[in-house]
N, C-alpha and C positions, 0 to 999 in steps of 0.2 A: 237548645235556645230556642222555643216558639212561642208565637206574638207577644214578645219580650218577657217572660216566665220560663226561668229557668229545670229542668225536668230532666230527673237521676232516679235512679233503680232503686228498689230496695233493698237490694242489696250494697247500696254503694252509702246509702242513709243510713244499715247499722254500723259504719264505722267513723261519722261523721257529729256533731253534735247539729248540726241543722238537717233540717226534715223535706224531700222538695220531692217526692214520690208518692203524697195524696193526690188523687184526681178525680173529679166528679163528672157528670156527663148530662147534662138534661135532652131526654131521645122522646118525642111523639109516642105514645103507645096507645093501643086500642084495649079499651078496659070492659069487661061485663061481670053479669054479678051472678050467673048459673050457666050453667051449659044452654038452656032454655031460653035465657036472654037476646030480646029481639031488639034489645038496644044498644047496643056499643057503642061509648063513650069513646071519644080520641082526645086526649089528655095528654100534657107536658110528662113527664115521671124523672126522679133523679135521681141516676143512680151515681155507686163509691165506691173505690174503691183504689188497688194500689201497683202501681207499674213496677212490673219485673224484670220489662228485655225495651229496651228501643231499639224496633228496626228501622232499618232506610231500605226502600224499594227502588229499583232503578232502573226505569223505564227507561234507558240509552239519555233522553231529549231531557226527563224529567222524573225530580229526586222525591217520595211522596216518605216523609217520617211518620209510622203506627207505634200506638207503644200497645202490645201483651199484659194484658192485666190480669188480678183478681178482684172479683167486684165481688161485694158483699150481699150475699138475699136479700132478694129487695121481702119477702113477703117474713123471717123472722130478724134478719141480721141489724136490724132498721126501725131504730123505733124517732119517733117527735114527740118532746112535751110540750106541754103544759106552757115552761115559762121560757120558751122558740128555739130551745138547742135541738140538734139535731146528734143523735146517739147508735153509732156503727158498733157491731163485733163486727168484728177484720179474723176474727176465724171461722167467722159461717158466709164459707165460701158458696156464688151461687152461679147462676149463670155461664158455666164450662164448655157454654159451645159458643160462647159468641165473647171472646175476651181479646179480641183487635177492635181497638177505636183509630181513626186518625188524629193523629198527633193535637190538629188542629181544634177538631171538637172538644179538648180536655179543659175542665177548667183544676187551675190545680188549687187543694185547699192542706188541711194536717192537720192533725189528729192526736188531742190533748189526750191521756187517760183520766178517766172516771174517777173521782177522789174515792166514792160510793163506791164504787162496782167494777174492778181493773181488767173485768172482763170484756166490759165498753169503753167506746174515745169518744169525748165529743168532736163534731167534726169544726171547723174553722174554716173559712174564708179566709183566703188571702188576698192581698193587692201587687199586683202586676209594678217589678221598680225597673219595666223599664232599660236591661242589659243592654248594653250594646257593646259591641266585640269589635276590638282595634286591635291589631297586631297579634292577634293568638290568644290575645288574654282582655277577661271581662271587666270596664268602670262600669259606674253606675252613670248614666249623663245627668248631668249638676243642675241642680232645680232652678230654677228664673229666680231673680235673685230677692229678697223679702223686705221690703224699705220696713226697718224698726226705727220708732223713735224715743228711745230713753231722757226726760227730766230729771235731771239730781233735784231731789230734794234740799232746800237751801237752810244750812244747822241752824236751829232753834234747841230750846228746852224741850218741846212737848216733843220732838223725833229722837228715837235711840239713835247711837253713834254708830249703830251695825246698820242703819240703812242708809243702802248708798245711794241705789237707783229705784227706778221703777217703769213698769211699763203700761206706756197713758191703752194700747191699742186690745191687752187681752187679762183674766184673770191675772193674780200672781201666787207666788207664794213664795213664801216669807222663809227666811234659812238660816237658824241662828249656827249661828258657825265657830261657837263656843265646842262646836263637840257632840250635841245632842240634835 
């Protein structure tokens, strides 16, 4: 449990219906166009990977969780599509000398297989579920109460009998209860 997000290892995800091992990391990097480039540019670069192991470094007075990850190669394992999607090939492993990150630096993502090419996965960000630990169990923190006003439609000939109520403050979805 890091910053309100539940992380697991890839091995654990393989036995589950959910996926909690995908991570991304935004890091400052220096980029050069060639070996002769005299004007390197510092910029943010996003790295994508999967958590293989979760370690806890014990410094007696404090404990620091770190993730041991497989990172996708930045040069040949990531595609940024014109439609705004990021695709990664999780089989192209890179950055093998920099596999550890502080768990607090990780952002959780999940990967969906690309239907047009199953070597590639689409990266989708997740939203923090704000887990709360109580008595060793995980419980969702309750959301604030939302006031929703329902107005009953008066009985008249212009309205179907199937329509019972509607919501004034949002879009509606008509549901036909006869099974279709």
